[in-house]
N, C-alpha and C positions, 0 to 999 in steps of 0.2 A: 779178407778185409780191405784188400788194396782196391777192391770194386768201390769203397767208399771215397776214393779220390773223385770219381765221376758222380757221386752222390752229393758231395759237398760242392762241386763245380756247378751242378745244375741247381742246386739251393741258392748259391751265390748270384749266379746269373738270373734268378727269378726276380732279383730286385726287392725282395720281401724280409731281408735279413734283420731289420729292426721292427718288424710286426710281431705281435703277440699271438700265440696260437694255443688253442686247448688240446691237449695230447689225445689222439684218436684212441679208441679202446683196443683197436687191433695192435697197437705199439705196446701195450702193457703185456709183460711176461713173455717177450720173445726169447728164444733160446740163445744160449751163447753169451758173450760177453755184453755188459749192459750198464746203464746208468741208472737203473731201477726207476723208471718213469711210473708216476702213480695215476690212476684214472682221474680224469678232468683236471690234471695239473696244467698249469699255464706257464709257457716259457716262449722267449722270443726264438725266432728261426736261428739267430746267431748263436744263442745259448745251446741249442741242439746241434748245430754243425760243430761246436767246440767238443759236445759230448760224443760226437761221432768221430772226430779225427784224433782226439787225445786220448779217450778211454775207449775207443772203437765200439761205441754203444749201438748193438744191433737194433735195439728199441728205438733209439735215436733215429736211426736210418728209416725206419717204418713211420715214425711220428713227421720226419721231414717230407717223406714221400707224400702223405696224406695231407701235410700243410700246403706243399706246393702245387699238387695236381689234384686232390681230392681223394686219390687212392693210389696203391702201389702199381697197379696195371698202368694207369696212364704215365705215371712218373717213370716207370721202366721203359716206356716207349720213348719218352724224353731223353732218358740216358742213352739208348740205342740210337736215336736220330742224332744225338751229339756226337757219339762215337764216329758214325759215318761222316758227319760233317768236317770232324778235324782229321779224318784219315785214319782212324783206327778200325781198318776193315775186317781184321781177324778177331774181333771182339763181340760177343753177344751177352747182354745181362737178362738174367731172369728175376733178379729182385735187387732191392737197394743196399743190401748189407753184405753180400758176398758167401752166404750160405750156400752148400752145394746145390746144384740145380742141373737138371738133364742138359740144358743148352746154355749152361752159363759158363762162358770161357773167355780167355783172353790169351796174348802172348806178353812176353817180356818187352818186345820192341813196341806193341801196342801200348802197354802201359807207361813206357818211356815216352810216347807220343802224347798221350793223355796227360801226364805229369808235366811235360813242358809246357803244354797250352794252359794248363791250369796254373802254373806258377807266374805266367804273365798277368794273372789277376791279382792285385796288391792284397785285397781281401784273404785270398786263399793262401798266399804265401805268408802273411802274418798269423794266421791261424795255425798252420803246420809247423811253423817255427816256435810257437809258444810251448815253453816246457811246463808250466802249471797255471791253473787258473781256478778261480772260484765262479760257479754259477748257482742260480736259484734252485732250491730244493722244496718246491711246493709251499706249504704252510707249516713247515716242520720247525722253523725257527732257527735254522742254520743252512749254511750252503753246501752244495756238493763240492768237494775238492777234486779237481781233475789233474792227473799227473800223465804227461805224454809217455806212451808206452815206445815211443822210438828212442832207444838208448844211444843211438849215434848222436843224437843232439847234444850229449854230454860227452861222448868218448871221441868225437872226431871234431877237429878245430874246422870251423867253417861251415859245419852241416846246418842246414836250414829246413830240413824236411825229410821224409814227406809221410809215409805209411807203412805200418806192419801189417802182416795179415797171417791167418793161421787157420786150417781145418785139417782133420786126420787123412783126408784124400788129397789134399794139396800140398801138405807139408808147410814149413815155414816160408812165407813169402815177404818181400821188402822192396819197396821203392824208396830210394834216398837220393838227397840232393845236397850239394855243397858249393859255396861260393868263394872263391880266392881271386884277388886282382881283377875283379869286375867280370869273371867268367864263372858261370854256373854249369856244373855238370851233373848229370842224372845217372844213378845206377839202379838196375832192376835184377833181382834174382827170384826165382820160383822153385820151391822145393829144394831149399839149401839149408840143411841143418847148421851150417857155419856162417850164416848170412852177415853178422857183424864183422867178422874178419873178412869176409869175401869182399864185402863193400869198402872196407878200408883200403884193402889191396886195389880194388878197381879205381876207386877214386884217386888214390895215391899215383896210380899208373897215368891216369888222365892230366892230372895237374902236372906231372912230370914231363910228359911227352906232348901235351897241347898247349897252345897259346891262342890268344886272339889277335887276329890282324885286322886293323881298321880299314875297311874298304871305301867308307865314306863318312866323315865325322859330321855330327849334328851341327846344323846350321851352316854347312858348306854352300858357297855360292854355286847356283846352278844355271843361271841365265837370267834373262829380263823378259818382260811381258808388256806389250803396249796397253796403257790405260786410256780408254775413250771417255771423253766427257768430263775430263779432269784437268785442272792446272799442271799437275804431274803427267808427263807423256809416257814415262816408262816406270815400271815398279820391278825391284830386284826380287829374285826367287831363290828360297833358300831350302835345304833339306831339313824336314820337320824332325827327323830323328836319325841316329847313326846307323850304319850297318856294318856288321863285324863278320868275319869269317874264321873257322876254326883251322888252324894250321898244326898239323903233327909232324913231329920231329923236322920242323923247319921247312916243310914242303907244303906250299899252298896250292890248290887246285886253280888252274887259269879261270880267268873270270873276264866279263865284259859288261858294259852298261849301255843300255839303251834309253833316250832321252823322249819323253812325250809331254812336252809343255805346251800350254796354251800360248797363241801368238798374241791374244789380245783379250781384254776385259773391259767391261764398262763400270765406271763409277756410279755410286759409292762403293767402296771396297773396305770390308772389315779386316781387322788384324787376324791373321792366321788363315785368310781364305786360301783354299786350295787351287792351284793353276797348272795341274798335272802332276806327273810322277817320273821316277826313275826306276827302269826295271834292272836289276842286277842278275846276271846269268852266270851258271858255272857248268860246264859240261853239257851245254845245249838246254840247260832246265832253269827255269825261273826260280830263284831261291828267295827274293825279297824285292818288295816294291817300296820305294821311298816317297812320300808325297812333297811335292814341291809347294811351299807356302809364301805368302806375302807377310812380312812382319812389320806392318804399318797400316794405319787407317788412312784412306784416300778418300776425302770428300768430294762431291761433285764440283765442276768448275763454277768458281764464283762470279757472279755478274754484278754490274753497277746498276742497282735498282733506280737510281734517279735518273740516269740515261734511259734506261728501259721505259720508264713512265713518260719521259719526254718522247720518246719515239711513238708509243702507243697514242698519245694525244695529238701528236702531229698527224699520224694516220688518220686519226678519227675527224679532226676538225680542219685540217688543212687540205690534205689530199682529197677529202669527200666533195670540197668546192670546185674541183676541176673536172 
């Protein structure tokens, strides 16, 4: 069911979270863990994703696939395309819920990549950190009460996700995350019968040995850009966001920064206009790009309308006489 990390991500990125859908008949009675969807029941996509991630509903996964893409086959293609896009190259999905499949596979490393990408989405992060929630339950007159199966949310201080998983063939699987002092760490184990203790040890090790080093603070001054057609001749450029590097046992990798800033821009200029970027490289590899932005509005150059009108009249009525 760690597969459902990708299922949730694709659902959220569809932009349909607050749209209400009728549960497809193929989602009713799916084997394994379930939120017991009923035929023709109507829920929002958001409610289905909560049922997916907190209660690990296999039926919710199928309902999500049909709601987003029309059927499971098209949705699974979306999942696989997304995996390739974000660099999870040793992953392939056969279904949206993680039930055993002949070509359904991933690695702990790929699950970490998928989890890190997903956690950048605030909606995903909020859902996987939720311990308990009520969602609709058809017309039964009472809500479904969903409790998160991830015990680490209560066991480990700072834990804020992500997803449990289990089949007889795969054993106990877990992707977890925790945040302390602004640093989020992700741990993944596959086929580990003692996963709660393993993740506690892994996260403890990470927080003990690793720290964040600020490479570039958000709002750092990066340079200036010429502004054409404005009273202001130059605009200051600032880092749109911060850049950080993981330092293990006090040893940080060597890095350098390359600036690719625009030399000029033409007014009017909106607040937040991007004027290039800074590339941060470590060990010869690009690890992050920070956009350079203008933090003010710059209107076009102001003109004296009275003088302009006089010049027009002078040209039309005086110069034409010569």
